[in-house]
C-alpha positions in Angstrom: -13.5 5.3 38.5 -14.1 8.6 36.6 -12.6 9.1 33.2 -12.4 12.1 30.9 -11.7 12.0 27.2 -10.2 15.4 26.2 -10.7 15.5 22.4 -13.8 14.3 20.6 -12.3 12.9 17.5 -12.4 9.3 16.3 -9.8 8.0 18.7 -11.2 9.7 21.8 -14.7 8.7 21.0 -13.9 5.1 20.4 -12.1 4.8 23.8 -15.1 6.6 25.4 -17.5 4.0 24.0 -15.3 1.1 25.2 -14.8 2.6 28.7 -18.5 3.3 29.1 -19.4 -0.2 27.9 -17.1 -1.6 30.6 -19.1 0.3 33.2 -16.8 3.3 33.8 -18.1 6.8 34.5 -17.0 8.3 31.2 -17.2 12.0 30.1 -16.2 13.5 26.7 -15.0 17.1 26.5 -16.1 18.5 23.1 -16.3 21.9 21.4 -17.9 23.5 18.4 -20.0 21.5 16.0 -19.1 18.2 17.7 -20.4 19.5 21.0 -23.7 20.7 19.4 -24.1 17.3 17.6 -23.4 15.3 20.8 -25.8 17.4 22.8 -28.5 16.9 20.2 -28.0 13.2 19.3 -25.5 11.8 21.8 -22.4 9.9 20.7 -23.7 7.4 18.1 -21.5 4.5 17.0 -21.9 1.5 14.7 -21.3 -2.1 15.8 -22.0 -5.0 13.5 -24.3 -2.8 11.4 -26.3 -1.6 14.3 -26.4 2.0 15.5 -26.0 2.5 19.2 -25.8 5.5 21.6 -22.9 5.6 24.1 -23.7 5.9 27.8 -21.5 8.9 28.4 -21.6 12.5 29.7 -20.9 15.4 27.4 -19.3 18.7 28.6 -18.3 21.8 26.8 -16.3 23.3 29.7 -13.8 21.8 32.2 -13.9 23.3 35.6 -10.7 23.4 37.7 -12.3 21.3 40.5 -13.6 18.6 38.1 -11.6 15.6 39.2 -11.1 12.5 37.2 -8.9 9.4 37.9 -7.5 9.6 34.4 -7.8 12.2 31.6 -7.1 10.8 28.1 -5.7 13.5 25.9 -6.6 12.5 22.3 -5.8 15.6 20.3 -3.4 16.4 17.4 0.1 17.3 18.4 -0.4 21.0 17.4 -3.2 21.2 20.0 -1.3 19.6 22.9 0.1 22.8 24.3 -3.2 24.5 24.4 -4.8 21.4 26.0 -2.1 21.0 28.7 -2.2 24.7 29.6 -6.0 24.3 30.2 -5.4 21.1 32.2 -2.7 22.6 34.3 -5.3 24.3 36.4 -7.4 21.1 36.8 -6.9 19.0 39.9 -7.0 15.6 38.1 -3.7 13.7 38.8 -3.1 11.7 35.7 -3.0 12.8 32.0 -2.6 10.0 29.5 -1.2 11.7 26.4 -2.3 9.6 23.4 -0.3 11.8 20.9 2.1 11.2 18.1 5.3 13.1 19.1 9.1 13.1 19.4 9.1 16.0 21.8 10.4 15.1 25.3 7.5 14.3 27.6 9.2 16.2 30.3 8.5 19.4 28.3 4.8 18.7 28.6 5.2 18.2 32.4 6.6 21.8 32.6 3.2 23.0 31.4 0.7 20.8 33.3 2.8 19.8 36.3 5.5 17.3 37.2 4.4 13.7 37.6 1.0 14.1 35.8 1.9 12.9 32.3 1.6 9.2 31.2 2.9 8.9 27.6 0.8 6.7 25.5 -0.3 5.9 22.0 -3.7 4.5 20.8 -4.2 1.3 18.9 -7.3 2.3 16.9 -8.6 4.0 13.7 -11.7 4.8 11.8 -13.9 7.7 10.8 -17.2 9.5 11.4 -19.7 8.9 8.7 -22.7 11.3 8.8 -22.1 11.8 12.5 -21.8 8.1 13.3 -18.6 6.7 14.7 -17.3 3.8 12.6 -14.0 2.8 14.3 -12.2 -0.2 15.6 -9.2 -1.2 17.7 -6.1 -2.4 15.8 -5.3 -6.1 16.2 -3.1 -6.9 19.2 -0.4 -8.4 17.1 -0.1 -5.2 15.0 -0.4 -2.4 17.5 -2.0 -2.5 20.9 -2.5 0.6 23.0 0.9 1.4 24.2 2.0 3.3 27.3 4.7 3.7 30.0 5.9 6.0 32.8 8.4 8.6 31.5 11.1 6.9 33.6 10.0 3.4 32.5 9.1 2.3 36.0 6.0 0.1 36.6 4.0 2.4 39.0 0.7 1.9 40.8 -1.0 4.1 38.3 0.4 2.1 35.4 -1.0 -1.1 37.0 -4.3 0.7 37.5 -4.3 1.8 33.8 -3.6 -1.8 32.8 -6.6 -3.1 34.7 -8.8 -0.4 33.2 -7.8 -1.5 29.7 -8.3 -5.2 30.6 -11.8 -4.6 31.8 -12.6 -2.5 28.7 -11.2 -5.3 26.5 -8.6 -3.0 25.0 -5.3 -4.8 24.0 -2.3 -3.0 25.5 1.4 -3.2 26.1 3.7 -1.5 28.6 7.0 -0.5 27.2 10.3 0.5 28.9 10.9 3.7 26.8 8.0 5.4 25.1 10.3 7.8 23.3 12.0 5.0 21.4 8.7 3.3 20.7 7.3 6.5 19.2 10.5 7.0 17.2 10.0 3.5 15.7 6.3 4.1 15.1 7.1 7.3 13.1 9.8 5.4 11.2 7.0 3.2 9.8 4.0 5.5 9.5 5.8 8.5 8.0 6.8 6.6 4.9 3.3 5.1 4.7 1.7 8.5 4.7 4.2 9.8 2.2 3.3 6.9 -0.1 -0.3 8.1 -0.3 0.8 11.7 -0.9 3.1 10.7 -3.7 0.6 8.3 -5.4 -1.3 9.3 -8.6 -4.2 7.3 -7.1 -3.8 7.2 -3.3 -6.7 4.9 -2.7 -5.0 2.2 -4.9 -1.4 3.2 -4.1 -0.5 -0.5 -3.8 -0.7 -0.8 -7.6 2.1 1.8 -8.1 5.2 -0.4 -8.0 7.7 2.4 -7.9 6.0 4.1 -4.9 5.9 0.8 -3.1 9.6 0.2 -3.7 10.6 3.6 -2.5 8.4 3.3 0.6 10.0 -0.1 1.4 13.5 1.3 0.9 12.9 4.4 3.0 11.3 2.3 5.8 14.3 0.0 5.9 16.7 3.0 5.9 14.8 4.5 8.8 15.0 1.4 11.0 18.7 0.8 10.2 19.4 4.4 11.2 17.4 4.2 14.5 19.1 1.0 15.4 22.5 2.5 14.8 21.6 5.4 17.0 19.8 3.6 19.9 21.1 0.0 19.5 17.5 -1.2 20.0 14.1 -1.0 18.4 10.7 -1.1 20.1 8.9 -3.4 19.8 11.5 -6.0 18.8 9.4 -7.1 15.9 10.4 -3.9 14.1 13.8 -5.5 13.4 12.1 -7.2 10.5 12.2 -3.9 8.7 15.9 -3.5 9.5 16.9 -7.0 8.4 14.5 -8.1 5.7 15.3 -7.6 2.0 13.5 -4.6 0.4 11.6 -6.9 -2.0 10.2 -8.7 1.1 9.2 -5.5 2.8 7.6 -4.2 -0.5 5.5 -7.4 -0.8 4.2 -6.9 2.8 3.4 -3.3 2.2 1.4 -4.1 -0.9 -0.7 -6.6 1.1 -1.2 -4.1 3.9 -2.1 -1.2 1.6 -4.7 -3.2 -0.4 -6.3 -4.7 2.7 -9.3 -3.5 4.7 -6.9 -2.9 7.6 -5.0 -0.5 5.3 -8.1 1.4 4.4 -9.3 1.8 8.0 -6.0 2.3 9.8 -3.7 3.8 7.2 -5.5 5.4 4.3 -8.2 7.3 6.2 -5.9 8.8 8.8 -3.3 9.8 6.2 -5.9 11.4 3.9 -7.9 13.1 6.7 -4.8 14.5 8.6 -2.3 15.5 5.9 -1.1 18.6 7.8 -0.4 16.5 10.9 1.5 13.8 9.0 3.6 16.3 7.0 4.6 18.0 10.2 5.5 14.7 11.7 7.5 13.9 8.5 9.6 17.1 9.1 9.9 16.4 12.8 11.0 12.8 12.3 13.7 13.5 9.7 15.0 16.6 11.5 15.4 14.4 14.6 17.3 11.7 12.6 19.6 14.3 10.9 20.4 16.0 14.3 21.2 12.7 16.1 23.1 10.7 13.5 
């Protein structure tokens, strides 16, 4: 099986490492300084304090007749249209869009071709430190890699993708409605990012009681609103934010923000991608207001 990672950021590179370690023919499409660095040193990553070099191919140009079984699109939302337009001329049949969005995925199919998009979201986080990838998968119980067909059916390619993740030791879940799942995801991560931006000391935001209280209150309000709109949440465990007292949610948030998990999967992304998160803030609350 041939795989292409379109987007050489932290998420794309971590999946490339895991796919290649599982024995898959894996290629990373990179540009600019990242392409130069990869061509010079390869994709370097840290595991248990050891620096390793991924067994992958690096390309700086995608030809129309380059065919891959799956292309994993791991770019920011504001780069999706450009990427899909380029991929529209490529013959590869399946594009797994690992992107934070509330835009209808059928809009993306209008760009790259009907039946090609598999909506997904990664379960990973981390950073590059002096050119070395330091990243990890999120625990299965918190957020596995999530995906589905647009229509919610279990297709042959969804089964094939499941087997790919299994072999690569990547926790995953298949959901019925990726749109509702991403709506619930944003209901949680938008207030988390906002907390860092409001804090006097973002790295220790958990010490700021008022910020933590307001974050818990907003998160509860978000999930109550979504439930009123959709009559369901995805995954079901998100109902805890709808039903639990604000003081309980606040306590859980404090523990999350002060943990190593919070640093790797919450703090670093929020601080490194403020433009993306602020855009998602606007997109999420506009969606809520227009659908209440």
